Every structure is written in structure tokens, then in C-alpha cells.
C-alpha positions in Angstrom: 34.4 -69.1 1.0 33.8 -67.8 -2.4 32.9 -64.3 -3.3 29.1 -64.9 -3.3 27.7 -64.1 0.2 24.4 -65.8 -0.5 26.0 -69.2 -1.2 25.1 -72.0 1.2 27.7 -73.7 3.3 25.9 -77.1 2.6 26.8 -78.1 -0.9 26.0 -81.8 -1.1 23.2 -84.0 0.1 25.7 -85.9 2.3 26.6 -82.7 4.1 22.9 -82.0 4.6 22.3 -85.4 6.2 25.3 -85.0 8.5 24.1 -81.5 9.6 20.5 -82.8 10.3 21.7 -85.8 12.2 24.1 -83.7 14.3 21.4 -81.1 15.0 19.4 -83.9 16.7 22.2 -85.9 18.3 24.3 -83.1 19.9 21.5 -81.5 21.9 20.3 -84.9 23.2 23.9 -85.7 24.3 24.2 -82.3 26.0 20.9 -82.8 27.9 22.0 -86.3 29.0 25.3 -85.0 30.2 23.7 -82.1 32.1 21.2 -84.5 33.7 24.0 -86.8 34.8 25.9 -83.7 36.3 22.8 -82.5 38.1 22.0 -85.9 39.6 25.5 -87.1 40.5 25.9 -85.7 44.0 27.9 -86.8 46.9 26.7 -90.0 48.4 26.6 -90.0 52.2 26.8 -93.0 54.5 23.5 -93.3 56.3 25.2 -94.9 59.3 27.6 -92.0 59.7 27.4 -90.0 63.0 27.0 -86.8 60.9 23.7 -88.2 59.5 22.1 -88.8 62.9 18.8 -87.0 63.4 20.3 -84.8 66.1 23.2 -83.7 63.9 20.9 -83.0 61.0 18.6 -81.0 63.2 21.5 -79.0 64.5 22.6 -78.1 61.0 19.2 -77.0 59.7 18.2 -75.1 62.9 19.5 -71.7 61.8 17.4 -71.7 58.6 14.4 -73.6 60.0 13.7 -71.4 63.0 11.0 -68.8 62.7 10.9 -65.9 65.1 7.8 -63.7 64.7 7.9 -61.5 67.8 11.1 -59.5 67.4 10.9 -57.8 64.0 8.6 -55.5 62.1 5.8 -53.2 63.1 4.2 -55.9 65.4 6.4 -54.7 68.3 5.4 -51.0 67.9 2.1 -49.2 68.3 0.4 -48.6 65.1 -0.7 -45.1 64.1 -4.3 -44.2 63.7 -5.7 -43.0 60.4 -5.8 -39.4 61.5 -2.1 -39.5 62.4 -1.2 -41.0 59.0 -3.2 -38.2 57.3 -1.5 -35.5 59.4 2.0 -36.9 58.5 1.1 -37.1 54.8 -0.3 -33.5 54.7 2.8 -32.2 56.6 5.0 -34.0 54.1 3.1 -32.5 51.1 3.5 -28.9 52.5 7.3 -29.1 52.4 
């Protein structure tokens, strides 16, 4: 670069056209490649024993099962409003 810091890197109309074309083409190519990467997954054989409904159900059972009775305050007795106030007042005193 020359000594003038305000001098443009684009000096000719040809360079301007090249920069403008690349500024549109490069992002489009990147988007297309990312879309291909995102959609190119592993292809499974539908007739494979691993794809039977029983095997699929066995694999998703740990994340698909909902158990509402064992966790949270539903298993305990809830406090009354007076008990909550007493606990709060006791906590404020100390």
C-alpha cells in the first residue's frame, strides 16, 4: 500500500466489477454448500431389522417416557399460607 491511508483498494472499474460479482456469488455458494451439508445425512435401509417399529420404539423409549408421580412437590404435602408467612418472618429476623 502507498502512504495514504484513505486510498481505496479498488483502483479500476474492472476491480469494482469483480468485487461486486464476488460479493454476490460467494455467499450464495456458501449457502448452497451449507444446505447440502445439512441435508446430506446417512441413508438407512427401511427393510433393515434396526428400522422395525419395535426397535425404533426401544431406542426412543428413554426420552419419550413421561413420569409425573415421582418428582417435585406433588409427592409432598403443601404448606398453608400461614406456614409460609411464619417461615418468611423467621427468615427476615435472622
